[in-house]
C-alpha positions as a Markdown table, in Angstrom:
| # | Residue | x | y | z |
|---|---|---|---|---|
| 1 | Met | -4.1 | -37.7 | -90.5 |
| 2 | Asp | -3.8 | -39.8 | -93.7 |
| 3 | Ile | -6.6 | -38.4 | -96.2 |
| 4 | Pro | -6.0 | -40.1 | -99.6 |
| 5 | Ser | -7.7 | -37.4 | -101.8 |
| 6 | Val | -8.5 | -33.7 | -102.0 |
| 7 | Ala | -12.2 | -34.5 | -102.2 |
| 8 | Glu | -12.1 | -36.4 | -98.9 |
| 9 | Ala | -10.0 | -33.6 | -97.3 |
| 10 | Leu | -12.7 | -31.2 | -98.3 |
| 11 | Glu | -15.3 | -33.3 | -96.7 |
| 12 | Trp | -13.2 | -33.6 | -93.5 |
| 13 | His | -13.2 | -29.9 | -93.4 |
| 14 | Ala | -16.9 | -29.5 | -94.1 |
| 15 | Asp | -17.6 | -31.9 | -91.3 |
| 16 | His | -15.2 | -29.9 | -89.0 |
| 17 | Ala | -17.3 | -26.6 | -89.9 |
| 18 | Asp | -20.5 | -28.6 | -89.1 |
| 19 | Arg | -19.2 | -29.5 | -85.9 |
| 20 | Ala | -18.3 | -25.9 | -85.2 |
| 21 | Asp | -21.9 | -24.9 | -85.6 |
| 22 | Ala | -20.9 | -23.2 | -89.3 |
| 23 | Pro | -23.3 | -24.9 | -91.7 |
| 24 | Ile | -23.0 | -22.0 | -94.2 |
| 25 | Thr | -19.3 | -22.5 | -94.3 |
| 26 | Ala | -19.7 | -26.2 | -94.5 |
| 27 | Arg | -22.0 | -26.0 | -97.6 |
| 28 | Val | -19.5 | -23.7 | -99.5 |
| 29 | Ile | -16.5 | -26.3 | -98.9 |
| 30 | Arg | -18.6 | -29.1 | -100.1 |
| 31 | Ala | -19.5 | -27.1 | -103.1 |
| 32 | Leu | -15.7 | -27.1 | -103.8 |
| 33 | Val | -16.1 | -30.7 | -104.8 |
| 34 | Ala | -18.4 | -29.6 | -107.7 |
| 35 | Val | -16.1 | -27.1 | -108.6 |
| 36 | Met | -13.2 | -29.8 | -109.0 |
| 37 | Ala | -15.5 | -31.1 | -111.8 |
| 38 | Gly | -15.1 | -28.1 | -113.9 |
| 39 | Glu | -12.4 | -26.7 | -116.2 |
| 40 | Thr | -11.4 | -23.6 | -114.3 |
| 41 | Ala | -7.9 | -22.9 | -113.1 |
| 42 | Thr | -9.3 | -23.1 | -109.7 |
| 43 | Ala | -10.4 | -26.6 | -110.4 |
| 44 | Arg | -6.9 | -27.6 | -111.6 |
| 45 | Arg | -5.3 | -26.2 | -108.6 |
| 46 | Leu | -7.6 | -28.3 | -106.4 |
| 47 | Asn | -7.2 | -31.4 | -108.3 |
| 48 | Gly | -3.5 | -31.0 | -108.6 |
| 49 | Trp | -2.7 | -29.9 | -105.0 |
| 50 | Ala | 0.8 | -31.3 | -104.3 |
| 51 | Gly | 0.6 | -30.8 | -100.5 |
| 52 | Gln | -1.4 | -32.5 | -97.6 |
| 53 | Ala | -4.8 | -30.9 | -98.1 |
| 54 | Ile | -5.9 | -31.1 | -94.5 |
| 55 | Glu | -2.5 | -29.9 | -93.0 |
| 56 | Asp | -2.4 | -27.0 | -95.6 |
| 57 | Ala | -6.1 | -26.2 | -94.7 |
| 58 | Leu | -6.7 | -26.1 | -98.5 |
| 59 | Ala | -10.3 | -25.9 | -98.1 |
| 60 | Leu | -10.2 | -22.9 | -95.9 |
| 61 | Arg | -8.0 | -21.2 | -98.2 |
| 62 | Val | -10.4 | -21.4 | -101.2 |
| 63 | Ala | -13.5 | -20.9 | -99.1 |
| 64 | Ala | -12.0 | -17.5 | -97.8 |
| 65 | Gly | -11.5 | -16.3 | -101.4 |
| 66 | Ile | -15.1 | -17.0 | -102.1 |
| 67 | His | -16.3 | -15.3 | -98.9 |
| 68 | Ala | -14.3 | -12.2 | -100.0 |
| 69 | Leu | -16.1 | -12.1 | -103.3 |
| 70 | His | -19.4 | -12.0 | -101.1 |
| 71 | Leu | -18.0 | -9.4 | -98.6 |
| 72 | Ser | -16.8 | -7.0 | -101.4 |
| 73 | Gly | -20.1 | -7.2 | -103.2 |
| 74 | Glu | -18.5 | -8.2 | -106.4 |
| 75 | Glu | -20.7 | -11.4 | -106.6 |
| 76 | Lys | -24.2 | -10.9 | -105.7 |
| 77 | Arg | -25.2 | -14.4 | -106.6 |
| 78 | Leu | -23.4 | -15.5 | -103.4 |
| 79 | Glu | -25.6 | -13.5 | -101.1 |
| 80 | Pro | -28.5 | -16.2 | -100.7 |
| 81 | Val | -25.8 | -18.7 | -99.8 |
| 82 | Tyr | -24.2 | -16.4 | -97.0 |
| 83 | Thr | -27.4 | -15.3 | -95.7 |
| 84 | Gly | -28.7 | -18.9 | -95.3 |
| 85 | Leu | -31.6 | -18.2 | -97.8 |
| 86 | Val | -30.4 | -21.1 | -99.9 |
| 87 | Thr | -29.4 | -24.3 | -98.0 |
| 88 | Asp | -29.8 | -27.1 | -100.6 |
| 89 | Gln | -26.6 | -28.4 | -101.3 |
| 90 | Gly | -27.1 | -28.8 | -105.0 |
| 91 | Gln | -28.2 | -25.2 | -105.5 |
| 92 | Val | -25.2 | -24.0 | -103.3 |
| 93 | Asp | -23.0 | -26.3 | -105.7 |
| 94 | Ala | -24.5 | -24.3 | -108.7 |
| 95 | Ile | -24.0 | -20.8 | -107.3 |
| 96 | Val | -20.5 | -21.4 | -106.2 |
| 97 | Val | -19.5 | -23.0 | -109.4 |
| 98 | Glu | -20.9 | -19.9 | -111.3 |
| 99 | Ala | -19.0 | -17.7 | -108.9 |
| 100 | Val | -15.6 | -19.5 | -109.6 |
| 101 | Glu | -16.2 | -19.5 | -113.4 |
| 102 | Thr | -16.7 | -15.7 | -113.2 |
| 103 | Phe | -13.9 | -14.8 | -110.8 |
| 104 | Asp | -11.5 | -17.6 | -111.5 |
| 105 | His | -8.5 | -15.4 | -111.6 |
| 106 | Lys | -9.2 | -13.6 | -108.4 |
| 107 | Leu | -9.4 | -16.9 | -106.5 |
| 108 | Leu | -6.0 | -18.2 | -107.5 |
| 109 | Pro | -3.9 | -16.0 | -105.0 |
| 110 | Trp | -5.9 | -17.3 | -102.1 |
| 111 | Phe | -4.1 | -20.8 | -102.6 |
| 112 | Asp | -0.9 | -19.4 | -101.9 |
| 113 | Gly | -0.9 | -19.0 | -98.2 |
| 114 | Pro | -2.3 | -20.6 | -95.1 |
| 115 | Pro | -5.7 | -19.1 | -93.6 |
| 116 | Gln | -5.2 | -16.2 | -91.1 |
| 117 | Thr | -7.9 | -17.1 | -88.7 |
| 118 | Asn | -7.0 | -14.7 | -85.9 |
| 119 | Glu | -9.8 | -14.6 | -83.4 |
| 120 | Ala | -10.0 | -12.6 | -80.2 |
| 121 | Gly | -12.4 | -15.3 | -78.5 |
| 122 | Arg | -9.5 | -17.4 | -78.2 |
| 123 | Ser | -8.0 | -15.2 | -75.7 |
| 124 | Ser | -10.5 | -16.4 | -73.2 |
| 125 | Ser | -9.0 | -19.6 | -72.9 |
| 126 | Val | -5.6 | -18.3 | -72.6 |
| 127 | Met | -6.7 | -15.9 | -69.8 |
| 128 | Ala | -8.4 | -18.8 | -68.1 |
| 129 | Ala | -5.1 | -20.7 | -68.3 |
| 130 | Leu | -3.3 | -17.7 | -66.7 |
| 131 | Leu | -5.7 | -17.6 | -63.9 |
| 132 | Trp | -5.1 | -21.2 | -63.1 |
| 133 | Leu | -1.3 | -20.8 | -63.4 |
| 134 | Ser | -1.5 | -17.6 | -61.3 |
| 135 | Glu | -2.6 | -19.8 | -58.1 |
| 136 | Arg | 0.4 | -22.0 | -58.8 |
| 137 | Leu | 3.2 | -19.8 | -60.0 |
| 138 | Gly | 2.3 | -16.3 | -59.0 |
| 139 | Pro | 0.4 | -13.4 | -60.9 |
| 140 | Lys | 3.1 | -11.9 | -63.1 |
| 141 | Phe | 3.5 | -13.2 | -66.7 |
| 142 | Glu | 5.8 | -12.4 | -69.7 |
| 143 | Leu | 3.9 | -13.7 | -72.7 |
| 144 | Thr | 5.2 | -15.0 | -76.1 |
| 145 | Glu | 2.7 | -15.8 | -78.9 |
| 146 | Ile | 3.8 | -17.7 | -81.9 |
| 147 | Gly | 1.8 | -17.9 | -85.2 |
| 148 | Ala | 0.0 | -14.5 | -84.0 |
| 149 | Ser | -1.4 | -13.5 | -87.4 |
| 150 | Ala | -2.5 | -9.9 | -86.9 |
| 151 | Gly | -1.6 | -10.0 | -83.3 |
| 152 | Ile | -5.3 | -9.9 | -82.1 |
| 153 | Asn | -4.5 | -12.3 | -79.1 |
| 154 | Thr | -1.2 | -10.5 | -78.5 |
| 155 | Met | -3.5 | -7.7 | -77.4 |
| 156 | Met | -5.2 | -9.9 | -75.0 |
| 157 | Gly | -4.1 | -7.8 | -71.9 |
| 158 | Arg | -6.4 | -4.9 | -73.1 |
| 159 | Tyr | -9.5 | -7.1 | -73.1 |
| 160 | His | -12.1 | -7.6 | -70.4 |
| 161 | Tyr | -13.2 | -11.2 | -69.7 |
| 162 | Asn | -16.1 | -12.8 | -67.9 |
| 163 | Leu | -15.4 | -16.4 | -67.6 |
| 164 | Gly | -18.3 | -18.0 | -65.9 |
| 165 | Gly | -18.5 | -15.2 | -63.5 |
| 166 | Thr | -14.6 | -15.0 | -63.0 |
| 167 | Lys | -13.5 | -11.6 | -64.3 |
| 168 | Ala | -10.3 | -10.3 | -65.5 |
| 169 | Gly | -8.8 | -7.3 | -67.5 |
| 170 | Pro | -9.9 | -3.7 | -67.7 |
| 171 | Ser | -13.5 | -3.4 | -67.2 |
| 172 | Leu | -14.1 | -0.6 | -69.6 |
| 173 | Ser | -12.2 | -2.2 | -72.7 |
| 174 | Ser | -14.0 | -2.0 | -76.0 |
| 175 | Met | -13.5 | -5.8 | -76.4 |
| 176 | Gln | -15.8 | -7.6 | -73.9 |
| 177 | Leu | -15.3 | -11.3 | -73.9 |
| 178 | Arg | -18.0 | -13.4 | -72.3 |
| 179 | Pro | -18.0 | -17.1 | -73.8 |
| 180 | Glu | -20.6 | -19.6 | -72.7 |
| 181 | Trp | -19.2 | -21.2 | -69.7 |
| 182 | Arg | -19.6 | -24.8 | -69.0 |
| 183 | Gly | -18.4 | -26.5 | -65.8 |
| 184 | Pro | -17.1 | -24.5 | -62.8 |
| 185 | Pro | -15.3 | -21.1 | -63.5 |
| 186 | Pro | -11.5 | -20.9 | -63.3 |
| 187 | Pro | -10.2 | -19.3 | -60.2 |
| 188 | Gln | -10.5 | -15.7 | -59.4 |
| 189 | Ala | -6.9 | -14.6 | -59.2 |
| 190 | Asp | -4.6 | -11.7 | -60.1 |
| 191 | Val | -3.1 | -11.6 | -63.5 |
| 192 | Glu | -0.4 | -9.1 | -64.5 |
| 193 | Ile | 1.0 | -9.2 | -68.0 |
| 194 | Thr | 4.5 | -7.6 | -67.6 |
| 195 | Asp | 5.5 | -8.0 | -71.3 |
| 196 | Ile | 3.8 | -9.6 | -74.4 |
| 197 | Ala | 5.1 | -9.9 | -78.1 |
| 198 | Gly | 4.1 | -12.2 | -80.9 |
| 199 | Cys | 5.6 | -13.3 | -84.3 |
| 200 | Asp | 4.1 | -14.6 | -87.5 |
| 201 | Ile | 6.0 | -15.8 | -90.7 |
| 202 | Ala | 3.4 | -13.5 | -92.6 |
| 203 | Pro | 1.9 | -11.0 | -90.3 |
| 204 | Val | -1.1 | -9.1 | -91.1 |
| 205 | Asp | -1.2 | -5.3 | -90.3 |
| 206 | Leu | -4.7 | -4.3 | -88.8 |
| 207 | Thr | -4.0 | -0.8 | -89.6 |
| 208 | Asp | -3.8 | -1.6 | -93.3 |
| 209 | Glu | -7.6 | -1.5 | -94.7 |
| 210 | Arg | -6.7 | -4.0 | -97.6 |
| 211 | Gln | -5.1 | -6.5 | -95.2 |
| 212 | Ala | -7.9 | -6.2 | -92.5 |
| 213 | Gln | -10.5 | -6.9 | -95.0 |
| 214 | Arg | -8.6 | -10.0 | -96.2 |
| 215 | Leu | -8.5 | -11.2 | -92.6 |
| 216 | Lys | -12.4 | -10.6 | -92.4 |
| 217 | Ala | -12.8 | -12.9 | -95.3 |
| 218 | Tyr | -11.3 | -15.8 | -93.2 |
| 219 | Ile | -14.0 | -15.4 | -90.7 |
| 220 | Trp | -16.6 | -18.0 | -91.1 |
| 221 | Ala | -19.8 | -16.3 | -92.5 |
| 222 | Asp | -21.9 | -18.0 | -89.9 |
| 223 | Ala | -20.3 | -16.1 | -87.0 |
| 224 | Gln | -21.5 | -12.4 | -86.9 |
| 225 | Glu | -20.2 | -12.0 | -83.5 |
| 226 | Arg | -16.7 | -12.7 | -84.8 |
| 227 | Met | -17.1 | -9.9 | -87.3 |
| 228 | Ala | -17.9 | -7.5 | -84.4 |
| 229 | Arg | -14.9 | -8.7 | -82.5 |
| 230 | Met | -12.8 | -8.2 | -85.5 |
| 231 | Asp | -13.8 | -4.6 | -85.9 |
| 232 | Ala | -13.3 | -3.9 | -82.3 |
| 233 | Ala | -9.7 | -5.5 | -82.6 |
| 234 | Ile | -9.1 | -3.2 | -85.7 |
| 235 | Ala | -10.0 | -0.1 | -83.9 |
| 236 | Met | -7.9 | -1.1 | -81.0 |
| 237 | Ala | -4.9 | -1.7 | -83.2 |
| 238 | Thr | -5.3 | 1.6 | -85.1 |
| 239 | Lys | -4.9 | 3.4 | -81.7 |
| 240 | Met | -2.0 | 1.2 | -80.6 |
| 241 | Pro | -0.8 | -1.9 | -82.7 |
| 242 | Pro | 0.3 | -5.0 | -81.0 |
| 243 | Glu | 4.0 | -5.7 | -80.6 |
| 244 | Leu | 4.3 | -8.2 | -83.6 |
| 245 | Val | 7.3 | -9.2 | -85.7 |
| 246 | Arg | 7.7 | -11.1 | -89.0 |
| 247 | Arg | 9.8 | -14.2 | -87.9 |
| 248 | Asp | 9.9 | -18.0 | -87.8 |
| 249 | Ala | 8.4 | -19.3 | -85.0 |
| 250 | Gly | 11.3 | -21.5 | -84.0 |
| 251 | Glu | 13.9 | -18.4 | -84.2 |
| 252 | Phe | 11.4 | -16.2 | -82.1 |
| 253 | Val | 11.0 | -18.8 | -79.4 |
| 254 | Arg | 14.9 | -19.2 | -79.2 |
| 255 | Gln | 15.2 | -15.3 | -79.0 |
| 256 | Arg | 12.5 | -14.9 | -76.3 |
| 257 | Leu | 13.7 | -17.8 | -74.0 |
| 258 | Ala | 17.4 | -16.3 | -74.2 |
| 259 | Arg | 16.3 | -12.9 | -72.9 |
| 260 | Pro | 16.9 | -12.4 | -69.1 |
| 261 | Gln | 14.0 | -13.4 | -67.1 |
| 262 | Glu | 12.8 | -11.1 | -64.2 |
| 263 | Ser | 12.7 | -12.9 | -60.9 |
| 264 | Gly | 8.9 | -13.5 | -59.8 |
| 265 | Val | 7.7 | -13.5 | -63.4 |
| 266 | Thr | 6.4 | -16.7 | -65.2 |
| 267 | Arg | 7.6 | -16.9 | -68.8 |
| 268 | Val | 4.8 | -18.3 | -70.9 |
| 269 | Leu | 4.7 | -19.4 | -74.7 |
| 270 | Phe | 1.2 | -19.6 | -76.0 |
| 271 | His | -0.5 | -20.4 | -79.3 |
| 272 | Thr | -4.0 | -21.0 | -80.5 |
| 273 | Ile | -5.0 | -23.4 | -83.3 |
| 274 | Met | -1.8 | -22.9 | -85.4 |
| 275 | Trp | 0.5 | -25.8 | -84.3 |
| 276 | Gln | -0.6 | -27.8 | -87.3 |
| 277 | Tyr | 0.7 | -25.3 | -89.8 |
| 278 | Leu | 4.4 | -25.5 | -88.5 |
| 279 | Pro | 6.7 | -27.9 | -90.2 |
| 280 | Ala | 7.4 | -31.0 | -88.3 |
| 281 | Glu | 11.1 | -29.9 | -87.8 |
| 282 | Thr | 9.9 | -26.6 | -86.2 |
| 283 | Arg | 7.5 | -28.2 | -83.9 |
| 284 | Ala | 10.1 | -30.5 | -82.8 |
| 285 | Asp | 12.7 | -27.8 | -82.3 |
| 286 | Ile | 10.3 | -25.8 | -80.3 |
| 287 | Thr | 9.5 | -28.6 | -78.0 |
| 288 | Thr | 13.2 | -29.3 | -77.5 |
| 289 | Met | 13.8 | -25.7 | -76.7 |
| 290 | Met | 10.9 | -25.6 | -74.2 |
| 291 | Asp | 11.9 | -28.8 | -72.4 |
| 292 | Glu | 15.4 | -27.6 | -72.0 |
| 293 | Ala | 14.3 | -24.4 | -70.7 |
| 294 | Gly | 11.9 | -26.0 | -68.5 |
| 295 | Ala | 14.6 | -28.2 | -67.1 |
| 296 | Ala | 16.4 | -25.1 | -65.9 |
| 297 | Ala | 13.2 | -23.2 | -64.6 |
| 298 | Thr | 13.2 | -22.5 | -61.0 |
| 299 | Pro | 10.5 | -21.6 | -58.4 |
| 300 | Asp | 11.4 | -17.9 | -58.9 |
| 301 | Lys | 11.8 | -18.0 | -62.6 |
| 302 | Pro | 9.0 | -20.5 | -63.7 |
| 303 | Leu | 8.2 | -21.6 | -67.3 |
| 304 | Ala | 4.7 | -22.5 | -68.9 |
| 305 | Trp | 3.3 | -23.5 | -72.2 |
| 306 | Val | -0.2 | -22.7 | -72.9 |
| 307 | Arg | -1.8 | -24.5 | -76.0 |
| 308 | Leu | -5.2 | -24.2 | -77.3 |
| 309 | Glu | -5.0 | -26.7 | -80.4 |
| 310 | Thr | -7.1 | -29.3 | -82.4 |
| 311 | Asn | -7.1 | -32.9 | -81.4 |
| 312 | Arg | -7.2 | -34.1 | -85.1 |
| 313 | Glu | -8.7 | -37.4 | -84.0 |
| 314 | Thr | -11.6 | -36.1 | -82.1 |
| 315 | Phe | -12.2 | -32.7 | -83.7 |
| 316 | Arg | -12.1 | -31.1 | -80.2 |
| 317 | His | -10.0 | -28.3 | -79.3 |
| 318 | Glu | -8.2 | -28.8 | -76.2 |
| 319 | Leu | -6.6 | -26.2 | -73.7 |
| 320 | Lys | -3.6 | -27.6 | -72.3 |
| 321 | Val | -1.0 | -26.2 | -70.0 |
| 322 | Lys | 2.6 | -27.6 | -69.3 |
| 323 | Tyr | 4.5 | -25.8 | -66.6 |
| 324 | Trp | 7.9 | -26.1 | -64.8 |
| 325 | Pro | 8.9 | -26.5 | -62.0 |
| 326 | Met | 5.8 | -28.6 | -60.7 |
| 327 | Asn | 7.1 | -28.0 | -57.1 |
| 328 | Glu | 10.0 | -26.9 | -55.0 |
| 329 | Ala | 11.7 | -30.3 | -56.1 |
| 330 | Gly | 11.4 | -29.6 | -59.8 |
| 331 | Gly | 9.7 | -31.6 | -62.4 |
| 332 | Glu | 6.9 | -30.7 | -64.8 |
| 333 | Glu | 3.1 | -31.1 | -65.0 |
| 334 | Val | 0.8 | -31.3 | -68.0 |
| 335 | Val | -2.8 | -30.6 | -67.4 |
| 336 | Gln | -5.8 | -30.4 | -69.8 |
| 337 | Leu | -7.7 | -27.4 | -68.4 |
| 338 | Ala | -10.6 | -27.2 | -70.9 |
| 339 | Glu | -12.2 | -27.8 | -74.2 |
| 340 | Ala | -13.3 | -24.9 | -76.3 |
| 341 | His | -15.2 | -23.8 | -79.5 |
| 342 | Pro | -12.5 | -22.9 | -82.0 |
| 343 | His | -13.6 | -19.4 | -82.2 |
| 344 | Gly | -14.4 | -18.7 | -78.5 |
| 345 | Ala | -18.2 | -19.1 | -78.3 |
| 346 | Trp | -18.0 | -21.6 | -75.4 |
| 347 | Val | -15.4 | -23.1 | -72.8 |
| 348 | Glu | -16.0 | -26.4 | -71.1 |
| 349 | Trp | -13.7 | -26.3 | -67.9 |
| 350 | Leu | -12.3 | -29.5 | -66.9 |
| 351 | Ala | -9.8 | -28.6 | -64.2 |
| 352 | Gly | -12.2 | -28.1 | -61.4 |
């Protein structure tokens, strides 16, 4: 997407937040335009950003740093903004500018890496896709997640799901996922996850309190249910961490595809709202690897690619599945199964 200025990119992200029912976050992002008019180091970093502001999620990096000041209690003036007591954009601008001026040095490190918006609610869409695939390819799945962040979705096999009345996962799980379901439910089918592992170029250790608190700062302040899910995920990881490694996504996919595949088990690559952060070359390499592996897939050793990613033109988050072979004769099929809220609040099932 061609956005000619940082200010316009900030407005794009603010509009995106509004569309995702996050008006508090949208107001904070819009206040960054006022920050840019100042003389802080934060303003200089914003004005001089050399990358692609939307692709780099620049707005979300800085907004997370400001949210961290509120969550830590360091900047009490932000409280009326984050509690929704102050909604006038001019007032929000003034409060955020003052906070940036006071904590300028603490905000600068937030520019240095992409946001880690790991969210358990996205697992609902992935599980719905597995239920759909189970009817076509069988109930056993070996899962690989790229861009796994803290591995919260890598733990998806431990969660309980109620997807429009279709249930899956251990019923007594401390993570209960029940998104608002629109349209018909996914099929009631068996899903057995035989193996699951994730990678990230900069993984977050949920068992480290400092890293866990940083991850919380990336959660949009409008979504208190997300905070509760994050606390549940942290507790779950403390008992048994997810299988998560620090690795380039392309390298990890290559390694996972090269492993022997058990007969009767579908090999699945999945990712949720991270594809845009990968370099174009890495995206192309992964696509080539998957297509080549798909061409070699057989009915007893099938392959699938599950993606919950943002359509950059429509702002919608689309759940798509590509799988091989389509039938006994081979081939492939690509199906859009659903649209979903970016943080799992609702899923609109389109597959029938």
